[in-house]
C-alpha positions as CSV (number, residue, x, y, z in Angstrom):
1,M,88.3,139.9,87.1
2,A,87.8,137.2,84.1
3,K,88.5,133.5,84.9
4,S,90.8,132.0,82.2
5,N,90.0,128.9,80.3
6,Q,93.5,128.1,79.0
7,K,94.3,124.7,80.8
8,R,97.8,124.4,82.2
9,S,100.3,121.6,80.4
10,M,100.8,118.9,82.4
11,T,104.4,118.2,82.7
12,T,105.9,114.9,81.9
13,E,105.9,113.9,85.9
14,E,102.4,114.5,85.9
15,A,101.6,112.9,82.6
16,G,103.2,109.5,83.7
17,R,102.0,109.4,87.2
18,K,98.6,109.8,85.5
19,G,99.0,106.6,82.8
20,G,100.7,105.0,85.0
21,G,98.1,105.4,87.6
22,K,95.1,104.0,84.7
23,I,97.3,101.4,83.8
24,S,97.5,99.8,86.9
25,R,94.2,99.9,87.8
26,K,93.6,98.3,84.1
27,Y,95.7,95.3,84.5
28,D,96.4,92.7,87.4
29,Q,100.1,92.0,89.2
30,E,99.8,88.9,86.9
31,H,99.9,90.9,84.2
32,F,102.7,92.9,85.0
33,E,104.6,89.5,85.8
34,E,104.1,88.2,82.7
35,I,105.5,91.3,80.7
36,G,108.0,91.3,83.1
37,Q,109.0,87.8,82.7
38,K,108.9,88.2,78.7
39,G,111.0,91.6,78.6
40,G,114.1,89.3,80.8
41,E,113.9,86.5,78.6
42,K,114.3,88.8,75.5
43,V,117.2,90.9,77.1
44,A,118.7,87.7,78.4
45,G,118.9,85.8,74.8
46,E,120.6,89.4,73.6
47,Y,123.2,89.8,76.3
48,S,125.9,87.3,77.4
49,Q,126.6,86.4,81.4
50,E,129.4,88.2,81.3
51,H,127.8,91.4,80.4
52,F,125.4,91.1,82.8
53,G,128.5,90.3,85.5
54,N,130.0,93.2,84.2
55,I,127.2,96.0,85.0
56,G,126.6,94.0,88.3
57,Q,130.4,94.5,89.2
58,E,130.1,98.4,87.7
59,G,126.9,98.8,90.0
60,G,128.3,97.3,93.0
61,E,131.6,99.5,92.7
62,T,129.5,102.6,92.2
63,T,127.2,101.6,95.2
64,S,130.5,100.5,97.3
65,E,132.2,104.3,96.5
66,K,128.7,106.2,97.2
67,Y,127.5,104.6,100.2
68,G,130.7,102.9,102.2
69,K,131.0,99.4,103.8
70,E,128.3,100.8,106.9
71,H,125.6,100.6,104.0
72,Y,126.2,97.0,103.6
73,E,126.2,96.3,107.0
74,D,122.8,97.7,107.5
75,I,121.5,96.0,104.6
76,G,122.7,92.6,105.7
77,Q,121.8,93.2,109.2
78,K,118.0,94.1,107.9
79,G,117.8,91.0,105.5
80,G,119.1,88.7,108.2
81,R,116.1,89.8,110.5
82,N,113.9,89.5,107.9
83,S,114.9,86.3,107.1
84,G,113.5,84.7,110.1
85,N,116.1,81.9,110.6
86,G,117.5,83.8,113.8
87,S,120.9,84.0,112.7
88,V,121.1,87.5,113.1
89,P,119.7,89.1,116.9
90,N,117.1,91.9,116.7
91,S,118.8,95.0,117.3
């Protein structure tokens, strides 16, 4: 049986993972912090505080509907345990 020399196409996910890994190895954390800061400043200049408040409110409502009150209780307890202030006992 003859071997095929055809190359298989990469999926978008595979290509993204490969490219992301290469970029991640090329630049350090400071580089990503800098570009994140620049992007955040640009977006903040284009939209009002009301806009961000609205999308935060919508996101919170969606999360609340999806996960319920227990989700917030769980993450609140985890945050309290990790804060080191001792206000929430370890369970």
